[in-house]
Backbone as JSON Lines, residues from 0, in Angstrom:
{"i":0,"aa":"M","n":[6.93,2.68,12.45],"ca":[5.69,2.27,11.81],"c":[6.04,1.64,10.46]}
{"i":1,"aa":"T","n":[5.57,0.42,10.27],"ca":[5.77,-0.29,9.01],"c":[4.56,-0.07,8.12]}
{"i":2,"aa":"R","n":[4.79,0.31,6.86],"ca":[3.68,0.6,5.96],"c":[3.56,-0.4,4.82]}
{"i":3,"aa":"G","n":[4.16,-1.56,4.95],"ca":[4.07,-2.56,3.89],"c":[2.63,-2.96,3.62]}
{"i":4,"aa":"H","n":[2.4,-3.54,2.45],"ca":[1.05,-3.94,2.06],"c":[0.45,-4.88,3.11]}
{"i":5,"aa":"G","n":[-0.71,-4.51,3.61],"ca":[-1.41,-5.3,4.61],"c":[-1.07,-4.97,6.04]}
{"i":6,"aa":"S","n":[-0.05,-4.13,6.26],"ca":[0.36,-3.78,7.62],"c":[-0.73,-2.97,8.32]}
{"i":7,"aa":"P","n":[-0.66,-2.86,9.65],"ca":[-1.64,-2.03,10.35],"c":[-1.71,-0.6,9.8]}
{"i":8,"aa":"A","n":[-0.56,0.01,9.52],"ca":[-0.55,1.37,8.99],"c":[-1.18,1.43,7.6]}
{"i":9,"aa":"D","n":[-0.88,0.45,6.77],"ca":[-1.46,0.38,5.43],"c":[-2.98,0.28,5.51]}
{"i":10,"aa":"R","n":[-3.47,-0.58,6.37],"ca":[-4.92,-0.78,6.5],"c":[-5.6,0.45,7.09]}
{"i":11,"aa":"G","n":[-4.96,1.13,8.06],"ca":[-5.54,2.34,8.63],"c":[-5.65,3.44,7.59]}
{"i":12,"aa":"S","n":[-4.6,3.62,6.82],"ca":[-4.61,4.62,5.76],"c":[-5.69,4.31,4.72]}
{"i":13,"aa":"A","n":[-5.79,3.04,4.33],"ca":[-6.79,2.64,3.32],"c":[-8.21,2.82,3.84]}
{"i":14,"aa":"D","n":[-8.44,2.48,5.11],"ca":[-9.79,2.64,5.67],"c":[-10.21,4.1,5.63]}
{"i":15,"aa":"R","n":[-9.32,5.0,6.0],"ca":[-9.65,6.43,5.97],"c":[-9.88,6.91,4.54]}
{"i":16,"aa":"Y","n":[-9.0,6.49,3.62],"ca":[-9.09,6.88,2.22],"c":[-10.45,6.5,1.63]}
{"i":17,"aa":"Y","n":[-10.92,5.31,1.95],"ca":[-12.18,4.83,1.4],"c":[-13.4,5.2,2.24]}
{"i":18,"aa":"G","n":[-13.21,6.01,3.28],"ca":[-14.33,6.51,4.06],"c":[-14.91,5.5,5.05]}
{"i":19,"aa":"R","n":[-14.12,4.48,5.39],"ca":[-14.59,3.49,6.35],"c":[-14.29,3.94,7.77]}
{"i":20,"aa":"Q","n":[-15.03,3.4,8.73],"ca":[-14.77,3.7,10.14],"c":[-13.44,3.08,10.57]}
{"i":21,"aa":"A","n":[-12.87,3.65,11.61],"ca":[-11.62,3.11,12.15],"c":[-11.93,1.83,12.93]}
{"i":22,"aa":"R","n":[-11.44,0.72,12.42],"ca":[-11.56,-0.59,13.07],"c":[-10.21,-1.29,12.92]}
{"i":23,"aa":"P","n":[-9.31,-1.08,13.89],"ca":[-7.96,-1.61,13.76],"c":[-7.92,-3.09,13.38]}
{"i":24,"aa":"H","n":[-7.1,-3.38,12.38],"ca":[-6.87,-4.73,11.88],"c":[-5.68,-4.66,10.95]}
{"i":25,"aa":"Y","n":[-5.2,-5.81,10.54],"ca":[-4.2,-5.88,9.48],"c":[-4.3,-7.24,8.81]}
{"i":26,"aa":"N","n":[-3.58,-7.4,7.72],"ca":[-3.59,-8.66,6.98],"c":[-2.23,-9.32,7.1]}
{"i":27,"aa":"Q","n":[-2.26,-10.6,7.44],"ca":[-1.04,-11.37,7.6],"c":[-0.97,-12.39,6.46]}
{"i":28,"aa":"V","n":[0.16,-12.43,5.77],"ca":[0.35,-13.37,4.67],"c":[0.58,-14.76,5.26]}
{"i":29,"aa":"Q","n":[-0.17,-15.74,4.76],"ca":[-0.05,-17.12,5.19],"c":[0.97,-17.85,4.3]}
{"i":30,"aa":"E","n":[1.38,-19.03,4.72],"ca":[2.37,-19.81,3.97],"c":[1.92,-20.1,2.54]}
{"i":31,"aa":"N","n":[0.61,-20.27,2.33],"ca":[0.11,-20.58,0.99],"c":[-0.12,-19.33,0.14]}
{"i":32,"aa":"G","n":[0.23,-18.16,0.69],"ca":[0.11,-16.91,-0.05],"c":[-1.21,-16.18,0.18]}
{"i":33,"aa":"S","n":[-2.15,-16.82,0.85],"ca":[-3.42,-16.15,1.14],"c":[-3.23,-15.16,2.29]}
{"i":34,"aa":"M","n":[-4.2,-14.3,2.47],"ca":[-4.13,-13.29,3.53],"c":[-5.12,-13.66,4.64]}
{"i":35,"aa":"K","n":[-4.69,-13.49,5.89],"ca":[-5.54,-13.71,7.04],"c":[-5.74,-12.37,7.74]}
{"i":36,"aa":"R","n":[-6.99,-11.99,7.97],"ca":[-7.29,-10.73,8.65],"c":[-7.09,-10.93,10.15]}
{"i":37,"aa":"I","n":[-6.26,-10.08,10.75],"ca":[-6.0,-10.1,12.18],"c":[-6.78,-8.95,12.8]}
{"i":38,"aa":"E","n":[-7.66,-9.26,13.73],"ca":[-8.54,-8.26,14.36],"c":[-7.87,-7.62,15.57]}
{"i":39,"aa":"R","n":[-8.46,-6.53,16.04],"ca":[-7.91,-5.72,17.13],"c":[-7.54,-6.55,18.36]}
{"i":40,"aa":"E","n":[-8.39,-7.5,18.73],"ca":[-8.14,-8.27,19.96],"c":[-6.87,-9.11,19.87]}
{"i":41,"aa":"D","n":[-6.36,-9.34,18.66],"ca":[-5.14,-10.12,18.47],"c":[-3.95,-9.26,18.07]}
{"i":42,"aa":"M","n":[-4.11,-7.93,18.17],"ca":[-3.04,-7.0,17.82],"c":[-2.32,-6.51,19.07]}
{"i":43,"aa":"T","n":[-1.05,-6.14,18.91],"ca":[-0.31,-5.52,20.0],"c":[-0.73,-4.06,20.12]}
{"i":44,"aa":"D","n":[-0.42,-3.44,21.24],"ca":[-0.71,-2.01,21.41],"c":[0.0,-1.19,20.34]}
{"i":45,"aa":"E","n":[1.24,-1.56,20.0],"ca":[1.99,-0.84,18.98],"c":[1.31,-0.94,17.62]}
{"i":46,"aa":"Q","n":[0.82,-2.1,17.27],"ca":[0.12,-2.28,15.99],"c":[-1.16,-1.45,15.94]}
{"i":47,"aa":"I","n":[-1.89,-1.42,17.04],"ca":[-3.11,-0.61,17.11],"c":[-2.77,0.86,16.94]}
{"i":48,"aa":"Q","n":[-1.71,1.32,17.59],"ca":[-1.29,2.71,17.47],"c":[-0.85,3.03,16.04]}
{"i":49,"aa":"D","n":[-0.14,2.11,15.39],"ca":[0.26,2.31,13.99],"c":[-0.97,2.49,13.11]}
{"i":50,"aa":"Y","n":[-1.96,1.63,13.3],"ca":[-3.2,1.72,12.52],"c":[-3.87,3.08,12.74]}
{"i":51,"aa":"L","n":[-4.07,3.44,14.0],"ca":[-4.79,4.68,14.33],"c":[-4.03,5.91,13.87]}
{"i":52,"aa":"H","n":[-2.7,5.88,13.99],"ca":[-1.88,7.02,13.53],"c":[-2.04,7.21,12.03]}
{"i":53,"aa":"A","n":[-1.93,6.12,11.27],"ca":[-2.08,6.21,9.81],"c":[-3.49,6.65,9.43]}
{"i":54,"aa":"Y","n":[-4.49,6.17,10.16],"ca":[-5.88,6.55,9.9],"c":[-6.06,8.06,10.08]}
{"i":55,"aa":"E","n":[-5.53,8.59,11.16],"ca":[-5.67,10.02,11.45],"c":[-4.86,10.9,10.5]}
{"i":56,"aa":"K","n":[-3.73,10.41,10.03],"ca":[-2.84,11.22,9.18],"c":[-3.21,11.18,7.7]}
{"i":57,"aa":"E","n":[-4.04,10.23,7.27],"ca":[-4.41,10.13,5.85],"c":[-5.26,11.34,5.46]}
{"i":58,"aa":"E","n":[-4.77,12.11,4.5],"ca":[-5.46,13.32,4.08],"c":[-6.21,13.16,2.76]}
{"i":59,"aa":"D","n":[-5.84,12.18,1.97],"ca":[-6.48,11.95,0.68],"c":[-7.78,11.18,0.89]}
{"i":60,"aa":"R","n":[-8.75,11.38,0.0],"ca":[-10.02,10.65,0.08],"c":[-10.39,10.17,-1.31]}
{"i":61,"aa":"K","n":[-11.0,9.02,-1.37],"ca":[-11.5,8.45,-2.62],"c":[-12.57,9.36,-3.18]}
{"i":62,"aa":"D","n":[-12.47,9.71,-4.46],"ca":[-13.5,10.5,-5.15],"c":[-14.47,9.53,-5.79]}
{"i":63,"aa":"W","n":[-15.61,9.37,-5.19],"ca":[-16.62,8.43,-5.67],"c":[-17.43,9.01,-6.83]}
{"i":64,"aa":"G","n":[-17.12,10.3,-7.19],"ca":[-17.83,11.05,-8.18],"c":[-18.12,10.39,-9.44]}
């Protein structure tokens, strides 16, 4: 599982931390430096599993207090 910024695992962990629903995706860096959101239908099974694993394992939560 790769946890680099924007990776499926990074996005799964962040979604759980911020209280968002699990919606597998990741961000791909483009040649011009911008980020392109890659949705579930364009992800491999391994990428989806990385996202879901990180989502389930994230124990910290954002304190909106």
